[in-house]
VEXDREN-2710 file (C-alpha; in Angstrom, 1 decimal):
% VEXDREN-2710
k/r/px/py/pz
1/MET/0.0/0.0/0.0
2/LYS/2.9/2.3/0.8
3/ILE/4.3/1.9/-2.8
4/LEU/0.9/2.9/-4.3
5/SER/0.2/5.8/-2.1
6/GLU/3.7/7.2/-2.7
7/ALA/3.3/6.8/-6.4
8/ALA/-0.1/8.5/-6.2
9/ARG/1.5/11.4/-4.5
10/ILE/4.3/11.7/-7.0
11/ILE/1.9/11.4/-9.9
12/ALA/-0.4/14.0/-8.5
13/ASP/2.6/16.3/-8.1
14/GLY/3.5/15.4/-11.7
15/GLU/0.1/16.5/-12.9
16/ILE/0.5/19.9/-11.1
17/ASN/3.9/20.3/-12.6
18/GLN/2.6/19.5/-16.1
19/ILE/0.2/22.4/-15.8
20/THR/3.0/24.7/-14.8
21/TYR/5.2/23.3/-17.4
22/GLN/2.7/23.8/-20.2
23/LYS/2.0/27.3/-19.2
24/SER/5.7/28.2/-19.0
25/ASN/6.1/27.3/-22.8
26/SER/9.3/25.6/-21.8
27/PHE/11.1/23.7/-24.5
28/ALA/13.7/22.2/-22.0
29/TYR/14.7/18.5/-22.6
30/ASP/15.4/17.9/-18.8
31/GLU/12.2/19.4/-17.7
32/TYR/10.2/17.1/-20.1
33/LEU/12.1/14.0/-18.8
34/HIS/11.4/15.1/-15.2
35/LEU/7.7/15.4/-16.0
36/ILE/7.4/12.1/-17.7
37/LYS/9.4/10.5/-14.9
38/SER/6.9/11.8/-12.3
39/LYS/4.0/10.6/-14.3
40/THR/4.1/7.6/-16.6
41/ALA/7.5/6.2/-15.5
42/GLU/6.3/6.5/-11.8
43/LEU/3.1/4.5/-12.6
44/PHE/5.1/1.8/-14.4
45/SER/7.7/1.7/-11.6
46/ALA/5.1/1.4/-8.9
47/ALA/3.3/-1.5/-10.8
48/CYS/6.6/-3.4/-11.3
49/HIS/7.9/-2.7/-7.8
50/GLY/4.5/-3.6/-6.2
51/SER/4.4/-6.9/-8.2
52/ALA/7.8/-7.8/-6.9
53/VAL/6.7/-7.1/-3.3
54/ILE/3.5/-9.1/-3.7
55/CYS/5.6/-12.0/-5.0
56/SER/7.9/-11.7/-1.9
57/ARG/11.0/-11.1/-4.1
58/SER/14.3/-10.1/-2.5
59/ALA/15.1/-6.4/-1.9
60/SER/17.5/-6.5/-4.8
61/GLU/14.9/-7.9/-7.1
62/ARG/12.3/-5.4/-5.9
63/ASN/14.7/-2.5/-6.6
64/MET/15.5/-4.0/-10.1
65/MET/11.8/-4.2/-10.9
66/LYS/11.3/-0.7/-9.7
67/MET/14.0/0.4/-12.1
68/LEU/12.7/-1.8/-14.9
69/GLY/9.3/-0.1/-14.6
70/HIS/10.8/3.3/-14.5
71/ASN/12.8/2.7/-17.7
72/LEU/9.9/1.0/-19.4
73/GLY/7.6/3.9/-18.5
74/MET/10.0/6.5/-19.9
75/ALA/10.3/4.6/-23.2
76/PHE/6.5/4.1/-23.4
77/GLN/5.8/7.8/-22.9
78/ILE/8.3/9.0/-25.4
79/ILE/6.9/6.5/-28.0
80/ASP/3.3/7.6/-27.2
81/ASP/4.3/11.3/-27.7
82/TYR/5.8/10.5/-31.0
83/LEU/2.8/8.4/-32.1
84/ASP/0.7/11.4/-31.4
85/TYR/2.3/12.9/-34.6
86/VAL/2.8/9.9/-36.8
87/GLY/0.5/7.2/-35.6
88/ASP/-2.6/5.7/-37.1
89/ARG/-5.8/7.0/-35.6
90/ASP/-7.6/3.6/-36.0
91/VAL/-4.8/1.7/-34.4
92/LEU/-4.2/4.2/-31.5
93/GLY/-7.9/5.0/-30.9
94/LYS/-7.3/8.6/-30.7
95/PRO/-6.9/11.5/-33.1
96/ILE/-3.5/12.3/-34.5
97/GLY/-2.0/15.7/-33.3
98/LYS/-4.0/15.8/-30.1
99/ASP/-1.0/16.9/-28.0
100/PHE/-0.1/19.4/-30.8
101/TYR/-3.6/21.0/-30.8
102/GLU/-3.5/21.1/-27.0
103/LYS/0.0/22.7/-27.3
104/LYS/1.6/20.0/-25.2
105/VAL/5.3/20.4/-25.6
106/THR/6.6/16.8/-25.9
107/LEU/10.0/15.4/-27.0
108/PRO/9.2/15.5/-30.7
109/ILE/8.7/19.3/-30.5
110/ILE/11.7/19.7/-28.1
111/LEU/14.0/17.9/-30.6
112/LEU/12.7/19.9/-33.5
113/ILE/13.3/23.2/-31.5
114/LYS/16.9/21.9/-30.9
115/PHE/17.7/20.7/-34.5
116/THR/15.7/23.0/-36.8
117/ASN/17.0/26.1/-38.6
118/GLU/16.1/29.5/-37.1
119/TYR/13.2/30.1/-39.3
120/ASP/11.5/26.8/-38.5
121/LYS/12.3/27.2/-34.8
122/THR/10.8/30.6/-34.7
123/LYS/7.6/29.3/-36.4
124/LEU/7.4/26.4/-34.0
125/ILE/7.8/28.6/-30.9
126/GLU/5.1/30.9/-32.3
127/PHE/2.7/28.0/-32.6
128/PHE/3.0/27.1/-29.0
129/GLN/3.2/30.5/-27.5
130/SER/0.4/32.2/-29.5
131/ASP/-3.2/32.5/-28.2
132/GLN/-4.5/31.2/-31.6
133/VAL/-6.1/27.8/-32.0
134/LEU/-3.7/25.5/-34.0
135/ASN/-4.9/24.1/-37.2
136/GLU/-4.3/21.2/-39.6
137/VAL/-1.9/23.3/-41.8
138/GLN/0.3/24.0/-38.9
139/LEU/0.2/20.3/-38.0
140/ARG/1.3/19.4/-41.5
141/PHE/4.1/21.9/-41.1
142/VAL/5.3/20.1/-38.0
143/LEU/4.9/16.7/-39.6
144/ASN/7.1/17.8/-42.5
145/LEU/9.7/19.1/-40.1
146/ILE/9.7/15.8/-38.2
147/SER/10.5/14.1/-41.4
148/LYS/12.9/16.7/-42.7
149/TYR/15.0/16.7/-39.5
150/ASN/14.9/12.9/-39.1
151/ILE/13.4/13.3/-35.6
152/GLU/12.3/9.5/-35.6
153/ASN/15.9/8.5/-35.4
154/LYS/16.7/11.0/-32.7
155/LEU/13.7/9.7/-30.6
156/TYR/14.7/6.2/-31.4
157/ASP/18.1/6.8/-29.8
158/VAL/16.5/8.2/-26.7
159/VAL/14.1/5.3/-26.4
160/LEU/16.8/2.7/-27.1
161/SER/18.8/4.0/-24.1
162/TYR/15.8/3.1/-21.8
163/ILE/15.1/-0.1/-23.5
164/THR/18.7/-1.2/-23.2
165/GLU/18.5/-0.5/-19.5
166/VAL/15.3/-2.6/-19.3
167/GLN/17.1/-5.5/-21.1
168/ASP/20.1/-5.2/-18.8
169/ILE/17.9/-5.5/-15.8
170/ILE/16.0/-8.4/-17.2
171/ALA/19.3/-10.2/-17.7
172/ARG/20.2/-9.7/-14.0
173/LEU/16.9/-11.0/-12.7
174/PRO/16.4/-14.7/-12.0
175/GLN/15.6/-16.4/-15.3
176/ASN/12.1/-18.0/-15.2
177/ASP/8.8/-17.8/-17.0
178/ALA/8.2/-14.2/-15.7
179/THR/11.4/-12.9/-17.1
180/LYS/10.8/-14.8/-20.4
181/SER/7.6/-12.8/-20.6
182/LEU/9.3/-9.6/-19.8
183/LYS/11.8/-10.2/-22.8
184/VAL/8.9/-10.4/-25.2
185/ILE/7.7/-6.9/-24.2
END
């Protein structure tokens, strides 16, 4: 119960921080990572940690499962944020561009700001800082930039670092049916 209540507190703080983050129009990589750490990664971490506790695993295994959940949650959220721009509506069950239209600054936008030329960077910042409602033409502009600046590969590198950490943790856990199932994920 302590794991879940602490996770609920951290996630609630993360929700409050997200509101502040979005209002600040920050495009900071570290702030974004902190935000998803305190939301999605915390949820995954608590679920994995709690499962290890329920199964009476050793303290070392509980800590490894906590870290496995953290890394899996970080990778999951980054992929989810990317799919908001390039995913298939029918597969995802949500409209493409939802984060964009809500002016949520996620990693695809942060990386675009970092790697685009000054003209494109200025336009992007204007989209997120203006009071205007964003439209499909602006979304297409962003989608073209994601392709032009090869943001998919940059995101892949970030996600791969978290997935590699997950794989390393799985390799250190006792090998059984549960770890075999984790490898499939």
